[in-house]
Backbone as CSV, one residue per row, in Angstrom:
resi,resn,N_x,N_y,N_z,CA_x,CA_y,CA_z,C_x,C_y,C_z
1,MET,104.884,-25.564,11.355,105.920,-24.985,10.539,106.879,-26.036,9.986
2,LEU,107.426,-26.870,10.861,108.360,-27.910,10.425,107.698,-29.289,10.325
3,LEU,106.657,-29.499,11.129,105.978,-30.789,11.179,105.396,-31.139,9.816
4,ASN,105.612,-32.365,9.405,105.159,-32.916,8.129,105.872,-32.328,6.921
5,ASP,106.983,-31.652,7.152,107.836,-31.142,6.082,109.293,-31.433,6.439
6,PHE,109.785,-30.820,7.489,111.151,-31.051,7.961,111.235,-32.369,8.739
7,PHE,110.185,-32.657,9.499,110.130,-33.915,10.238,108.701,-34.439,10.285
8,THR,108.581,-35.743,10.490,107.283,-36.375,10.679,107.322,-37.200,11.962
9,ILE,106.170,-37.377,12.541,106.047,-38.175,13.761,105.626,-39.581,13.370
10,ASN,106.423,-40.559,13.758,106.108,-41.962,13.475,105.243,-42.571,14.555
11,ASP,105.510,-42.216,15.805,104.809,-42.837,16.928,104.808,-41.868,18.102
12,THR,103.722,-41.844,18.851,103.601,-40.992,20.033,103.039,-41.809,21.182
13,VAL,103.669,-41.688,22.337,103.153,-42.268,23.577,103.073,-41.122,24.556
14,LYS,101.924,-40.956,25.204,101.784,-39.822,26.120,101.055,-40.228,27.390
15,SER,101.359,-39.472,28.430,100.644,-39.585,29.694,100.240,-38.168,30.082
16,GLU,99.753,-37.987,31.280,99.365,-36.642,31.729,100.559,-35.725,31.927
17,THR,101.757,-36.294,32.041,102.930,-35.469,32.335,104.115,-35.697,31.399
18,GLU,103.993,-36.630,30.459,105.142,-36.922,29.606,104.710,-37.325,28.200
19,ILE,105.549,-36.924,27.244,105.349,-37.263,25.841,106.628,-37.955,25.363
20,TRP,106.470,-39.063,24.676,107.587,-39.737,24.037,107.233,-39.885,22.572
21,VAL,108.137,-39.456,21.690,107.855,-39.454,20.259,109.032,-40.048,19.499
22,GLU,108.719,-40.874,18.520,109.712,-41.305,17.546,109.473,-40.453,16.311
23,LEU,110.530,-39.822,15.807,110.338,-38.950,14.656,111.376,-39.199,13.580
24,HIS,110.993,-38.835,12.367,111.834,-39.018,11.194,112.166,-37.647,10.619
25,ILE,113.440,-37.382,10.408,113.886,-36.115,9.825,114.041,-36.305,8.319
26,ASN,113.496,-35.375,7.564,113.568,-35.403,6.107,114.966,-34.973,5.668
27,SER,115.801,-35.942,5.339,117.195,-35.642,4.986,117.313,-34.910,3.650
28,ASN,116.228,-34.834,2.886,116.236,-34.126,1.603,115.658,-32.712,1.709
29,HIS,115.384,-32.259,2.919,114.796,-30.925,3.096,115.761,-29.844,2.603
30,LYS,115.208,-28.788,2.033,116.022,-27.703,1.453,116.930,-27.017,2.471
31,ILE,116.574,-27.052,3.746,117.404,-26.369,4.751,118.828,-26.916,4.757
32,PHE,118.975,-28.185,4.403,120.307,-28.800,4.430,121.192,-28.365,3.260
33,GLU,120.604,-27.726,2.267,121.406,-27.178,1.174,122.313,-26.055,1.690
34,GLY,121.868,-25.359,2.729,122.664,-24.271,3.285,123.248,-24.582,4.647
35,HIS,122.845,-25.690,5.252,123.266,-26.004,6.634,123.650,-27.471,6.732
36,PHE,124.640,-27.946,6.238,125.673,-27.371,5.393,125.808,-28.238,4.157
37,PRO,126.128,-27.665,2.999,126.221,-28.452,1.772,127.172,-29.647,1.930
38,ASN,126.676,-30.817,1.570,127.424,-32.082,1.631,127.774,-32.543,3.042
39,GLN,127.437,-31.770,4.050,127.624,-32.157,5.455,126.426,-31.638,6.256
40,PRO,125.240,-32.192,6.025,124.036,-31.646,6.656,124.031,-31.815,8.177
41,VAL,123.564,-30.772,8.850,123.424,-30.764,10.300,122.094,-30.098,10.629
42,VAL,121.308,-30.717,11.508,120.046,-30.116,11.932,120.367,-28.859,12.743
43,PRO,119.857,-27.699,12.322,120.124,-26.461,13.068,119.528,-26.518,14.478
44,GLY,120.216,-25.899,15.411,119.742,-25.862,16.789,118.352,-25.258,16.918
45,VAL,118.076,-24.204,16.171,116.755,-23.574,16.242,115.678,-24.547,15.780
46,CYS,116.004,-25.439,14.853,115.033,-26.445,14.408,114.781,-27.483,15.505
47,MET,115.816,-27.803,16.280,115.634,-28.747,17.385,114.632,-28.185,18.392
48,MET,114.763,-26.898,18.728,113.823,-26.278,19.670,112.427,-26.204,19.068
49,GLN,112.334,-25.865,17.791,111.040,-25.773,17.115,110.354,-27.141,17.059
50,MET,111.122,-28.201,16.884,110.545,-29.548,16.869,109.905,-29.869,18.215
51,ILE,110.590,-29.535,19.302,110.027,-29.759,20.635,108.726,-28.977,20.785
52,LYS,108.731,-27.709,20.377,107.538,-26.858,20.463,106.376,-27.464,19.687
53,GLU,106.626,-27.899,18.466,105.555,-28.424,17.624,105.040,-29.777,18.115
54,ILE,105.910,-30.591,18.689,105.458,-31.857,19.279,104.540,-31.563,20.460
55,LEU,104.939,-30.637,21.326,104.107,-30.251,22.462,102.737,-29.764,21.980
56,GLU,102.730,-28.889,20.980,101.472,-28.344,20.455,100.587,-29.435,19.860
57,GLN,101.191,-30.387,19.172,100.440,-31.491,18.576,99.715,-32.278,19.658
58,VAL,100.385,-32.520,20.772,99.809,-33.332,21.840,98.756,-32.565,22.634
59,ILE,99.024,-31.292,22.957,98.054,-30.547,23.770,96.932,-29.932,22.940
60,GLY,97.113,-29.884,21.622,96.062,-29.389,20.749,95.928,-27.885,20.707
61,ASN,96.959,-27.149,21.123,96.947,-25.686,21.105,98.293,-25.153,20.660
62,GLU,98.276,-23.981,20.012,99.526,-23.312,19.677,100.073,-22.630,20.915
63,THR,101.404,-22.510,20.976,102.051,-21.924,22.146,103.059,-20.869,21.716
64,ASN,103.470,-20.079,22.685,104.589,-19.151,22.526,105.647,-19.526,23.542
65,LEU,106.877,-19.609,23.113,107.998,-19.838,24.013,108.269,-18.545,24.759
66,THR,108.250,-18.591,26.084,108.500,-17.382,26.869,109.845,-17.394,27.574
67,GLN,110.376,-18.576,27.808,111.676,-18.667,28.471,112.324,-20.000,28.126
68,ALA,113.605,-19.963,27.825,114.377,-21.185,27.583,115.617,-21.130,28.465
69,ALA,115.731,-22.096,29.338,116.876,-22.165,30.249,117.596,-23.490,30.014
70,ASP,118.853,-23.507,30.319,119.632,-24.747,30.189,119.478,-25.384,28.820
71,MET,119.451,-24.589,27.767,119.371,-25.123,26.415,120.765,-25.586,26.011
72,LYS,120.897,-26.896,25.757,122.219,-27.449,25.467,122.165,-28.288,24.204
73,PHE,123.078,-27.987,23.297,123.233,-28.736,22.061,124.455,-29.630,22.265
74,LEU,124.217,-30.905,22.467,125.266,-31.812,22.917,125.909,-32.639,21.811
75,ALA,125.174,-32.894,20.739,125.713,-33.683,19.630,124.949,-33.312,18.363
76,VAL,125.654,-33.188,17.263,124.994,-32.837,16.010,124.114,-33.990,15.539
77,ILE,123.093,-33.623,14.788,122.252,-34.615,14.122,122.519,-34.482,12.629
78,ASN,123.173,-35.474,12.066,123.401,-35.534,10.629,122.300,-36.438,10.068
79,PRO,121.341,-35.865,9.327,120.203,-36.661,8.868,120.549,-37.737,7.845
80,LEU,121.729,-37.658,7.258,122.152,-38.720,6.342,122.611,-39.958,7.101
81,GLU,123.085,-39.747,8.321,123.554,-40.858,9.153,122.518,-41.290,10.178
82,ASN,121.658,-40.332,10.586,120.752,-40.589,11.693,119.484,-39.744,11.504
83,ASN,118.525,-40.258,10.766,117.310,-39.470,10.541,116.117,-39.967,11.345
84,LEU,116.318,-40.961,12.187,115.276,-41.467,13.071,115.728,-41.235,14.512
85,ILE,115.070,-40.299,15.205,115.446,-39.969,16.577,114.201,-39.971,17.463
86,HIS,114.418,-39.749,18.740,113.330,-39.734,19.714,113.306,-38.404,20.453
87,ALA,112.123,-38.042,20.900,111.951,-36.859,21.738,111.253,-37.290,23.014
88,SER,111.680,-36.698,24.103,111.039,-36.898,25.396,110.713,-35.519,25.951
89,ILE,109.466,-35.310,26.319,109.045,-34.027,26.879,108.251,-34.298,28.147
90,LYS,108.789,-33.849,29.276,108.054,-33.883,30.538,107.447,-32.502,30.701
91,TYR,106.147,-32.431,31.028,105.495,-31.124,31.081,104.486,-31.050,32.224
92,ALA,104.309,-29.824,32.689,103.318,-29.541,33.737,102.864,-28.104,33.571
93,THR,101.602,-27.881,33.801,101.046,-26.534,33.733,100.907,-25.999,35.146
94,ASP,101.451,-24.794,35.399,101.356,-24.224,36.742,100.070,-23.406,36.894
95,GLU,99.899,-22.791,38.061,98.660,-22.062,38.379,98.431,-20.840,37.492
96,THR,99.482,-20.338,36.833,99.328,-19.184,35.941,99.015,-19.599,34.501
97,GLY,99.015,-20.914,34.248,98.777,-21.403,32.897,100.041,-21.622,32.094
98,THR,101.193,-21.337,32.697,102.471,-21.561,32.028,102.756,-23.053,31.956
99,ILE,103.177,-23.503,30.791,103.548,-24.905,30.606,105.061,-25.004,30.753
100,ASN,105.500,-25.695,31.773,106.922,-25.897,32.043,107.328,-27.251,31.473
101,ILE,108.435,-27.258,30.709,108.877,-28.520,30.118,110.346,-28.794,30.432
102,VAL,110.683,-30.058,30.401,112.056,-30.537,30.359,112.065,-31.506,29.188
103,ALA,112.882,-31.228,28.175,112.819,-31.996,26.937,114.191,-32.400,26.440
104,SER,114.200,-33.445,25.618,115.446,-33.861,24.981,115.150,-34.541,23.651
105,LEU,116.133,-34.467,22.769,116.147,-35.227,21.519,117.321,-36.185,21.624
106,PHE,117.098,-37.462,21.295,118.148,-38.447,21.504,118.000,-39.626,20.551
107,LYS,119.073,-40.376,20.418,119.088,-41.643,19.687,119.839,-42.632,20.563
108,ASP,119.150,-43.648,21.008,119.728,-44.621,21.929,120.266,-43.880,23.158
109,GLU,121.555,-44.011,23.439,122.160,-43.354,24.605,122.697,-41.960,24.298
110,LEU,122.730,-41.571,23.025,123.297,-40.294,22.616,122.243,-39.186,22.682
111,VAL,122.455,-38.214,23.565,121.550,-37.062,23.683,122.082,-35.955,22.779
112,HIS,121.235,-35.503,21.869,121.614,-34.444,20.929,121.303,-33.059,21.483
113,PHE,120.184,-32.945,22.190,119.679,-31.637,22.632,118.869,-31.833,23.896
114,LYS,119.008,-30.887,24.830,118.125,-30.903,25.992,117.888,-29.474,26.434
115,CYS,116.740,-29.262,27.066,116.405,-27.915,27.521,115.314,-27.957,28.591
116,LYS,115.236,-26.856,29.304,114.115,-26.547,30.184,113.508,-25.290,29.599
117,ALA,112.192,-25.232,29.486,111.564,-24.075,28.848,110.169,-23.845,29.419
118,LYS,109.667,-22.634,29.137,108.314,-22.254,29.539,107.560,-21.789,28.302
119,PHE,106.319,-22.245,28.193,105.453,-21.859,27.100,104.121,-21.348,27.660
120,VAL,103.483,-20.482,26.904,102.106,-20.067,27.220,101.250,-20.327,25.986
121,LEU,99.967,-20.552,26.212,99.062,-20.755,25.095,98.865,-19.451,24.352
122,GLN,98.711,-19.536,23.038,98.479,-18.334,22.229,97.050,-17.882,22.401
């Protein structure tokens, strides 16, 4: 949905339990015309969707978000000032097939977003 339009992935490093991604936000995307004119801010729902789509890209399957806990928006992302950020996703699949994640979006020491969530395969 947002991948390769709202954001692109520049680099991915993954292990069996963690994903690290460098991503670029399209500062000219139409969403910023309304959120907010002349003061663009990445919407919180887009931050969560970016995490979801990065996870799906790595595991090769579409998912449904079933639970989001401790979702915290800690600092705005203004794509005119900061359009290159990083994502970290730690993940594990439990015995029921639920994918449990702990994720964050950050730039250097500044954490913009973090959450704990559960996904299931579609």
